[in-house]
C-alpha positions in Angstrom: 108.5 73.7 109.5 106.1 72.4 112.0 104.7 68.7 111.7 101.2 70.1 111.2 102.2 72.3 108.3 104.2 69.5 106.8 101.1 67.1 107.0 98.8 69.9 105.6 101.0 70.3 102.5 101.6 66.7 101.9 97.8 66.0 102.4 97.2 68.5 99.5 99.7 66.7 97.3 102.3 69.5 97.6 105.9 69.2 98.4 107.1 69.7 102.0 108.1 73.1 103.1 111.3 73.8 105.1 111.9 77.2 106.9 114.7 78.7 108.9 114.5 82.0 111.0 116.1 84.1 112.2 118.9 84.7 109.9 120.9 87.9 111.0 122.3 90.1 108.3 124.8 92.6 109.9 123.5 96.1 109.2 125.7 98.9 110.4 123.8 102.1 110.9 120.5 100.3 111.4 121.0 99.9 115.2 120.0 96.2 115.0 120.8 93.4 112.5 118.3 92.8 109.8 116.6 89.4 110.5 115.1 87.3 107.8 113.2 84.1 107.5 113.7 81.8 104.6 111.0 79.3 103.4 111.5 76.9 100.4 110.3 73.6 99.1 112.2 70.7 100.4 113.0 69.4 96.8 113.8 71.1 93.6 116.3 73.5 92.0 116.7 76.6 90.2 114.0 78.1 92.5 112.5 81.6 91.8 112.7 83.9 94.7 110.0 86.3 96.3 111.1 88.8 98.8 108.1 89.9 100.9 107.8 93.1 102.8 105.2 92.9 105.9 102.7 95.4 106.8 103.1 97.9 109.7 104.1 96.3 112.9 104.4 92.8 111.7 107.5 90.7 111.4 109.3 87.8 109.7 107.0 85.4 111.5 103.7 86.9 110.1 102.1 85.8 106.8 103.2 82.2 107.5 100.2 80.6 105.6 101.0 82.8 102.5 104.8 82.1 102.7 104.2 78.4 103.0 101.8 78.3 100.0 104.3 80.1 98.0 107.0 77.8 99.1 105.0 74.7 98.5 104.4 75.9 94.9 108.1 76.2 94.1 109.3 79.4 95.4 111.9 80.6 97.8 110.3 83.2 100.2 112.6 85.6 102.1 110.7 87.8 104.9 112.5 90.5 106.6 111.6 92.1 109.9 111.5 95.9 109.4 112.3 98.3 112.2 108.5 99.2 112.6 107.9 95.7 114.0 106.2 95.3 117.3 108.6 92.5 117.9 111.4 94.9 118.1 109.6 97.3 120.3 111.2 100.6 119.4 110.6 103.4 121.8 108.0 106.1 120.7 110.8 108.6 120.7 113.4 106.4 118.7 115.1 108.8 116.4 114.8 106.1 113.7 111.1 106.3 113.5 110.9 109.3 110.9 113.1 107.2 108.8 111.3 103.9 108.9 110.4 104.2 105.3 113.9 104.6 104.2 115.0 101.6 106.4 112.3 99.5 104.9 113.6 100.1 101.4 117.1 99.6 102.3 116.2 96.2 103.9 114.8 94.9 100.6 117.9 96.3 98.8 120.2 94.7 101.4 118.6 91.2 100.8 119.2 91.5 97.1 122.8 92.3 97.7 123.3 89.5 100.2 122.1 86.3 98.6 125.6 84.7 99.1 125.3 85.1 102.9 121.6 84.0 103.0 122.6 80.8 101.1 125.4 80.3 103.5 123.2 80.7 106.6 120.3 78.6 105.0 122.0 75.5 103.8 118.7 73.9 102.5 118.7 76.5 99.7 122.4 76.9 98.9 122.8 76.6 95.2 119.1 76.2 94.6 118.2 79.8 93.8 117.5 81.2 90.4 118.7 84.7 90.7 117.4 85.6 87.3 113.8 85.3 88.5 113.3 87.4 91.5 110.0 89.0 92.6 109.1 91.5 95.3 105.8 91.4 97.1 104.4 93.3 100.1 101.0 93.8 102.1 99.8 97.4 103.1 102.8 99.6 104.0 104.9 96.6 102.7 103.2 97.1 99.3 104.5 100.6 99.0 107.9 99.5 100.1 107.8 96.8 97.5 106.5 99.1 94.9 109.6 101.4 95.0 111.8 98.3 93.6 109.2 97.9 90.9 109.7 101.6 89.8 107.3 103.6 91.8 108.6 106.9 93.3 107.8 109.0 96.2 109.1 112.4 97.9 111.8 112.4 100.3 110.0 114.3 103.5 113.6 115.5 104.5 114.3 117.5 101.3 111.6 117.0 98.8 113.6 115.3 96.3 112.2 112.3 94.6 113.2 108.8 95.7 114.1 106.4 92.9 114.7 102.8 94.0 113.8 100.8 91.0 116.1 97.6 90.7 116.6 95.9 87.5 117.2 92.5 89.4 113.4 92.5 90.3 111.4 90.9 87.4 107.9 91.0 88.9 105.9 92.0 91.9 102.7 91.3 93.9 101.1 94.3 95.8 98.5 93.4 98.3 96.5 96.2 99.8 99.1 98.6 98.7 98.4 102.3 99.6 97.2 104.6 96.8 98.3 108.2 95.8 98.7 111.0 98.4 97.9 114.6 98.2 94.3 115.3 98.9 93.5 111.7 98.9 95.1 111.2 102.2 93.1 111.9 105.4 94.5 114.4 108.0 96.1 111.7 110.0 97.8 110.0 107.2 99.0 113.4 105.7 100.4 114.3 109.0 102.0 111.0 110.1 103.2 109.5 106.8 104.7 112.4 104.7 106.5 109.9 102.4 103.1 108.3 101.3 102.7 110.2 98.1 103.5 107.4 95.6 103.8 108.0 91.8 103.1 105.0 89.9 103.7 106.3 86.3 107.2 104.9 86.3 106.1 101.4 87.7 106.8 99.5 84.5 107.7 96.1 86.0 105.0 93.5 85.5 103.0 93.4 88.7 99.8 91.7 90.1 97.7 94.3 92.3 95.5 92.7 94.7 92.7 94.9 96.5 89.6 94.3 98.6 86.4 96.0 97.6 85.6 96.3 101.2 88.8 97.6 102.4 88.3 100.8 104.4 91.8 101.2 106.0 91.8 104.5 107.8 94.3 106.3 105.5 92.3 108.0 102.7 89.4 110.3 102.1 88.2 108.1 99.3 86.7 104.6 99.4 88.2 101.1 98.7 89.1 102.1 95.1 92.1 103.9 96.7 93.7 100.6 97.2 93.9 99.7 93.6 95.7 102.9 92.4 98.8 101.0 91.9 96.9 99.2 89.0 94.9 102.2 87.7 97.8 104.6 87.6 100.6 102.6 86.5 101.6 101.5 82.8 101.1 98.0 81.6 102.0 95.1 82.0 99.6 94.8 85.1 97.0 92.7 86.3 94.3 93.4 89.0 92.6 90.8 91.3 89.6 92.1 93.3 88.9 90.3 96.5 85.1 90.8 96.6 84.2 91.4 100.2 87.9 91.6 101.2 88.9 94.1 103.9 92.4 95.2 104.5 93.7 92.0 105.8 92.2 90.2 102.6 90.7 87.4 104.6 93.6 87.2 107.3 96.8 86.9 105.3 99.0 88.1 108.2 98.0 84.8 109.8 97.6 84.1 113.5 101.4 85.1 114.3 100.6 88.8 113.6 103.7 90.4 115.2 
């Protein structure tokens, strides 16, 4: 971590945070290795894990203040770079683009399957992970990606089948400004460009904190800011809702200054 981040956490009485990036996870069929960033407190054992899915166009280098905050409070935070990242700069006609949603979900599953390799590449966390306490979190599109591992479903645009990705290894979730239900609630742009964005939260039974801004006017819906709390309103308990009063889509700037 940078000396300024270390000084800030220590001045607040929090433990120092260490990070390593990028760690490359070989990913045949993806076209490029899956790169992740791992952040953790410098001290402590049996640390719970948060896997964080970034918003559209972001990368493992975004959301640094949020990752540092979680790590300083005792979590190991693992952040992948999804294929939609501006950092990768895939061409507009790249044939993977219609499948970005699928690659995103596969990325999270790949991290769960490769903890041994991640620990081997990040010695500062080797033997320190509590694999019985894993949470998934995400912002914006990352919120929908994360929700699938919590039990939300959505249609596969290719054949209309229902995509089920719930993973029993995930014990909790945090969804920040996650998209709401589809159908008539999508505006024409979203309906045309995001045919997978029709989440069904009725099976999202994993305990989850849903965070939404009451001034979020993100341009995907024909509804107002209440659309961004659908993951709370349309899912079974146990759930909790945190409303950021005056919060817009970035919820005060959580992507941080390194937004790509």
